[in-house]
C-alpha positions as CSV (number, residue, x, y, z in Angstrom):
1,M,-62.2,227.2,69.4
2,A,-62.1,225.6,72.8
3,K,-58.9,225.4,74.7
4,K,-57.0,222.1,74.2
5,I,-57.0,219.6,77.0
6,P,-53.4,219.0,78.2
7,G,-51.9,215.6,78.6
8,G,-53.1,213.7,75.6
9,L,-55.6,210.9,75.4
10,T,-56.0,207.2,75.5
11,I,-58.6,205.4,73.3
12,W,-60.7,202.6,74.9
13,A,-62.7,200.4,72.6
14,E,-66.3,199.5,73.5
15,Q,-65.3,195.9,73.3
16,T,-63.2,196.5,76.5
17,L,-66.4,195.9,78.4
18,E,-66.4,192.4,77.1
19,S,-62.8,191.7,77.9
20,R,-61.6,189.1,80.4
21,I,-59.8,191.6,82.5
22,F,-63.0,193.7,82.8
23,Y,-65.5,191.1,83.8
24,K,-63.5,188.0,85.0
25,K,-60.6,189.4,86.9
26,P,-60.3,191.4,90.2
27,D,-61.4,195.0,89.9
28,A,-58.0,196.1,90.9
29,W,-56.5,194.5,87.8
30,F,-58.4,196.7,85.4
31,K,-57.3,199.8,87.4
32,I,-53.7,198.6,87.0
33,W,-54.2,197.9,83.3
34,F,-55.8,201.3,82.8
35,Y,-52.8,202.9,84.5
36,I,-50.3,201.0,82.4
37,V,-52.0,201.8,79.0
38,T,-52.5,205.4,80.0
39,K,-48.8,205.9,81.0
40,I,-47.3,204.1,78.0
41,N,-45.4,206.2,75.4
42,Y,-47.7,207.3,72.5
43,T,-44.7,208.2,70.3
44,D,-41.1,206.9,70.0
45,T,-38.6,208.5,72.3
46,K,-34.8,208.3,72.5
47,N,-35.0,205.2,74.7
48,L,-38.5,203.7,74.2
49,R,-40.7,203.0,71.3
50,R,-44.4,203.8,70.9
51,G,-46.3,201.3,73.1
52,Q,-43.5,201.0,75.7
53,G,-43.1,202.6,79.1
54,F,-40.7,202.6,82.0
55,F,-42.3,201.7,85.3
56,K,-41.4,201.0,88.9
57,Y,-43.6,198.7,91.0
58,K,-43.6,201.5,93.6
59,W,-45.1,203.9,91.0
60,I,-47.9,201.5,90.1
61,T,-48.7,200.5,93.7
62,E,-48.8,204.1,94.8
63,S,-50.7,205.5,91.8
64,C,-53.3,202.6,91.9
65,A,-53.5,202.3,95.7
66,M,-52.7,198.5,95.3
67,S,-50.4,196.1,97.0
68,K,-47.3,194.7,95.3
69,A,-49.0,191.3,95.3
70,Q,-52.0,192.7,93.4
71,V,-49.6,194.3,90.8
72,D,-47.6,191.1,90.6
73,G,-50.7,189.1,89.9
74,C,-52.0,191.5,87.3
75,I,-48.6,191.8,85.5
76,K,-48.3,188.0,85.5
77,W,-51.7,187.5,84.0
78,L,-51.3,190.3,81.4
79,K,-48.1,188.5,80.2
80,E,-49.9,185.1,80.1
81,A,-52.8,186.7,78.2
82,K,-50.3,188.2,75.7
83,Q,-51.3,191.7,76.5
84,I,-47.8,192.8,77.5
85,T,-44.2,191.8,77.6
86,T,-41.8,193.0,80.3
87,R,-38.1,193.6,80.5
88,K,-36.3,194.2,83.8
89,T,-33.8,197.0,83.9
90,T,-31.4,198.2,86.6
91,H,-33.9,200.6,88.1
92,G,-37.3,199.3,87.0
93,L,-39.3,197.6,84.4
94,V,-40.0,198.3,80.7
95,I,-43.5,197.2,79.8
96,T,-44.5,196.8,76.2
97,V,-48.3,196.8,75.5
98,L,-48.8,194.4,72.6
99,N,-51.1,195.7,69.8
100,Y,-50.9,199.2,71.3
101,S,-50.8,200.9,67.8
102,K,-53.7,198.8,66.6
103,Y,-56.0,199.9,69.5
104,Q,-54.7,203.5,69.7
105,N,-55.5,204.4,66.1
106,L,-58.9,205.9,65.5
107,Q,-58.7,204.7,61.8
108,N,-59.0,201.1,63.0
109,Y,-62.5,201.6,64.5
110,E,-66.0,201.5,62.9
111,M,-67.9,204.6,63.7
């Protein structure tokens, strides 16, 4: 058996190629969206549920090589598009990806 790949995985549906963020929004926004979805918790933890993650704008801007304005624009749009909700904390931001469990479950896909 091949050695397991560390770090887990994220599922991306083929229909992502037809999504508004993929073909109607700035390229940078999809990169930010990809980062958020990939960094979200895939299981419940002591402080966060599956589909939630703790972020700082600095982490997103540095990891995605984007400006704060680009991240702000993307986050605002993702909230308006009902893709995420956010909650400010003392030291950062909790982002909840809505429908995370639906899209991150292989049993929900036709193959």
